[in-house]
C-alpha positions as CSV (number, residue, x, y, z in Angstrom):
1,V,97.9,91.6,72.3
2,L,95.2,89.5,73.8
3,Q,94.2,86.3,72.1
4,G,91.3,84.0,72.8
5,D,87.8,84.5,74.1
6,L,87.0,87.1,76.7
7,G,83.7,87.8,78.2
8,P,80.9,87.9,77.8
9,F,81.0,91.5,79.0
10,N,77.9,93.6,79.2
11,P,78.3,97.4,78.8
12,G,77.8,99.3,82.0
13,L,77.8,96.2,84.3
14,P,80.8,95.7,86.6
15,V,82.6,92.4,86.3
16,E,85.6,91.1,88.2
17,V,88.6,90.3,86.1
18,P,92.3,89.8,86.9
19,V,94.3,93.0,87.4
20,W,96.4,92.4,84.3
21,L,93.3,92.2,82.1
22,A,91.7,95.2,83.7
23,I,94.8,97.3,83.1
24,S,95.1,96.0,79.5
25,L,91.4,96.9,78.8
26,K,91.8,100.3,80.5
27,Q,94.9,101.1,78.4
28,R,92.8,100.4,75.3
29,Q,90.0,102.6,76.7
30,K,87.6,99.6,76.8
31,C,86.7,99.8,80.5
32,R,86.6,101.9,83.6
33,L,88.3,100.4,86.7
34,V,86.6,100.3,90.0
35,P,89.1,100.5,92.9
36,P,88.9,98.0,95.8
37,E,86.8,99.0,98.8
38,W,89.9,99.7,100.9
39,M,91.2,102.2,98.4
40,D,89.3,105.0,100.1
41,V,90.7,108.1,101.8
42,A,88.9,107.6,105.1
43,K,89.7,103.9,105.3
44,L,93.4,104.5,104.4
45,E,93.6,107.3,107.0
46,E,92.3,104.8,109.6
47,I,94.8,102.1,108.5
48,R,97.7,104.6,108.6
49,D,96.7,105.9,112.1
50,Q,96.3,102.4,113.5
51,E,99.7,101.4,112.1
52,R,101.3,104.4,113.8
53,R,99.6,103.6,117.1
54,E,100.4,99.9,117.3
55,E,103.8,98.6,118.2
56,T,103.2,95.4,116.1
57,F,102.3,95.2,112.5
58,T,98.6,95.6,111.8
59,P,96.8,93.6,109.1
60,M,96.7,95.3,105.7
61,P,93.6,95.3,103.6
62,S,95.4,93.3,100.9
63,P,98.6,91.3,100.9
64,Y,99.4,93.2,97.7
65,Y,98.3,96.7,98.8
66,M,101.4,98.4,97.6
67,E,101.5,96.7,94.2
68,L,97.8,97.2,93.6
69,T,98.0,100.9,94.6
70,K,101.0,101.5,92.3
71,L,99.4,99.7,89.3
72,L,96.0,101.3,89.7
73,L,97.3,104.8,90.3
74,N,99.7,104.5,87.4
75,Y,97.2,103.2,84.9
76,A,93.8,104.3,86.1
77,S,94.2,107.3,88.4
78,D,91.4,109.0,86.5
79,N,89.0,106.3,87.8
80,I,90.1,106.7,91.4
81,P,88.6,109.6,93.5
82,K,91.3,111.6,95.4
83,A,94.1,109.6,93.8
84,D,96.8,111.9,95.1
85,E,95.6,111.6,98.6
86,I,95.4,107.9,98.3
87,R,99.0,107.8,97.0
88,T,100.2,109.8,99.9
89,L,98.3,107.8,102.5
90,V,99.6,104.4,101.2
91,K,103.1,105.9,101.0
92,D,102.8,107.1,104.7
93,T,101.6,103.7,105.7
94,W,104.4,102.0,103.8
95,D,107.0,104.3,105.4
96,T,105.7,103.6,108.9
97,R,105.8,99.9,108.3
98,V,109.2,99.8,106.8
99,A,110.6,102.0,109.7
100,K,108.9,99.6,112.2
101,L,110.5,96.7,110.3
102,R,113.9,98.2,110.5
103,L,113.6,98.8,114.2
104,S,112.4,95.3,114.7
105,A,115.3,93.9,112.7
106,D,117.8,96.1,114.7
107,S,116.3,94.9,117.9
108,F,116.4,91.3,116.7
109,I,120.1,91.5,115.9
110,R,121.0,93.3,119.1
111,Q,119.3,90.7,121.2
112,Q,120.9,87.9,119.1
113,E,117.6,86.2,118.6
114,A,117.4,82.9,116.8
115,H,114.0,83.4,115.1
116,A,111.5,86.1,114.4
117,K,107.7,86.2,114.0
118,L,106.6,88.1,110.8
119,D,102.9,88.4,111.4
120,N,101.0,90.7,109.1
121,L,103.9,91.6,106.9
122,T,103.5,91.5,103.1
123,L,106.0,89.8,100.9
124,M,107.2,93.1,99.5
125,E,107.8,94.4,103.0
126,I,109.8,91.3,104.0
127,N,111.8,91.6,100.8
128,T,112.9,95.1,101.7
129,T,115.0,93.8,104.6
130,G,115.5,90.2,103.5
131,T,119.0,90.7,102.2
132,F,120.1,92.8,105.1
133,L,118.6,90.4,107.7
134,T,120.1,87.3,106.1
135,Q,123.6,88.9,105.9
136,A,123.3,90.0,109.5
137,L,122.3,86.5,110.6
138,D,125.2,85.0,108.7
139,Q,127.7,87.4,110.4
140,M,126.2,86.6,113.8
141,Y,126.6,82.9,113.1
142,K,130.2,83.4,112.1
143,L,130.9,85.4,115.2
144,R,129.3,82.8,117.4
145,S,131.2,80.0,115.7
146,N,134.5,81.8,116.3
147,L,133.7,82.4,120.0
148,Q,133.0,78.7,120.7
149,P,136.1,76.5,121.4
150,A,136.8,73.9,118.8
151,Q,135.6,70.4,119.7
152,G,138.4,68.2,120.9
153,A,140.7,71.1,121.6
154,Q,142.4,70.9,125.0
155,S,142.9,73.9,127.1
156,Q,146.3,74.7,128.6
157,D,147.0,76.2,131.9
158,F,150.0,78.5,132.2
């Protein structure tokens, strides 16, 4: 239940509001949602193809592209042209990026790196491998600690 003053809203004129408000109004059939510019089949195909071509992560149109897509397609798919194609394109892009992230994490661990650069990753993408990566780094630290001789220990020759 919304409380307080909202608006003024004029019928038929677009206005920018927070996503939570737009979804709430849409659920009560009080508005029509206009998808962001990047939520277009041609633009998403270009983004997906670029992501597949590049070895590094490419910039996404929004740091919340996955969250926004899910929310808008769940609550306002009737306002989004070619919603099914958009869902597939965003999922393909997500899958490509997560696969690339897993390969990067695997390479990072194999090469026993000390730090990583996470350019152009969204928080949701980082969170998909965060637990795995921190546990792997913890294990690497323990292994390295066990390989180093203890300080003050004297070696013995036989």
